N, C-alpha and C positions, 0 to 999 in steps of 0.2 A: 353188084357191090361196087361202089365208086372208089373207095380207098379203105384199106384195112392193114392192120398189123395183128399180132397175136392177141392183143387186148383191145384195140380200138378199131371200130368199123364206122364208116360214114356211108349212108345210103339215102335214097329218096324216101320220104315219109310215106306211110300207108295210113289209111283210115283207122286201122287197129292201133295206131300210135297216139290217137287223140287224147286219151286219158293221161298218158305220160307227158305229152306235150303241154297240156293244161297245167300239170304239176310243175314242169320246168318253168313255164311262163310265170306262174304265181310266185314260186320261190325266188327265182332270179330277179323278178321285178321288185318284190318286197325288199330284197337286199340292196339292189342297185339304186332304186329311186326313193327309199325311205329318207326323208329330210330334204328331198329335192322337189318331188311332186307332192302337193298337199295330200295328207293322209286319206281323207274321205274320198277324194277324187281317184287316188291311186287304187284304193280298194274297189271302187266302182269299175275302174278299167279292168282290173283283174277278174272281177265277177263276170264282166261281159265276154271275156276271152276264156270261158270255161269249156267243158267237154263238148257241148253241142256246137259251139262256135268252131272249134277245131275240126270236128267231124264234117261240118258243112264246108269249111275251107279246104280240107283235103279232098273232098268229093269233087270240088270244082277244078281240081288239078293245079292249085297254087304250087309254086316252086318252093318246096320245103325240103331241106336236108336235115337228117338227124344223125347224131353221134351216139354210138353205143360204146360203153367202156365195160369190158368183161360182161357183155350181154345186157347191161342196164342202160336205158336211154338217159344220157347225161346232158344233152344239149341239142340245140337246133339252130338253123339259120334259114332265113327267107331271102330270096334274091330274084332278080329279073331285070327288065329294061328300066333304065334310069327315069325317075320321075322329075328330074331337073334338066332344064335345057342346058346344053353345053357339049363339050368334046367327049365327056364320059358317057358311053352308051349303056354300061352295066351298073347295077347298084346292088349292094347288100343292104336289105331293108332292116333286118334284125339278125343278131348273133348273140345267143344267150346260153349259158351253162348253169347247171345246178351249182349252188354255192360251194359244195364240197370239191368240185372239179375246177374251180376258178384259180388262176395263178399257178397252174401246174403244167402249162404248155399245151393243153388240149384245145384251147381256142385257136392256136396256130393251125392245127390240123383242119379244123372246121373252116377257118378263113381260107386256107389254100384250096380246099375242096370247092368252096364257092367260086373262087377265082377260076378254077379249072372248068367248072360248069359254065361260067360266063364266057370263057374262051371257046368252049365247044359250040356255043350259040353265036360265035363270031361277034360278040359285043366288045368293042374296043374301049379301053379305059374303064375305070371303076370309080364310083363315088360312094361314100358312106357318111351318114349324118350321125352325130353324137351330141347329147346335151353337154354344154360347157361344164356343168358341175359334176358330170360323170367322169371324174379323174381317171379311174381305172380304164375306161374305154378310150379316153383321149390318149393315155399312155400306150395302150395296146396298139391303136392304129398308127401312132407315131413310130413305134418300134417296128411295125410291119412295113414301113416305108411310105405311108400316107402323109401328105402334106396339106395343111389347111389352105383352102382356096376362098372361103367365104363363110358368112354366118347369117343367121336370121333368128327371129324370135317366134315362139309359139305360145299362145295363151292356153295354159293347162290348169284347170281347176282354180282359176282366178290368179294364178301366178304367171308372170311373163318370163318364160324360160328361154335362154339363149342356146342355140344349137350351132355346131360347127360342121362344115363340110370338109371331109378329107378326100383327096383324089390320088389316084395312081394312074399313070399314063399307059 
């Protein structure tokens, strides 16, 4: 167990979590990216990240942390070595919660568990990318102490979407 309180536990994901992870991914992405990512492309992305994708990903040992609240899988995060050249060696690739758990402080626990895991790997500095139009994520990372260091654009479903890099030293 990586971190726990009476009602919240954060641990490494297991293959048996695949179905719940596919559900968290689908529900959180629909809420987060509706109106940002073109609808058909968003649904296609969600379909590609279904049960089998999660099972395969977890079997390969990808770094996935899950958050349970009162025994229910409520969110997940993926993390590892930064994909961006720079001073930040660690990266949180994804951090998502089911809609019912958003805005209640649970994301802070998951974020800090990720930072702890990156520290254990001796990865100095942290980078997180968020789509510019994802205001809740931008606000979340700003409140966590991240500061914008750069931006780029990704073409997703025919839309040219801006993303922002937040860093922590």
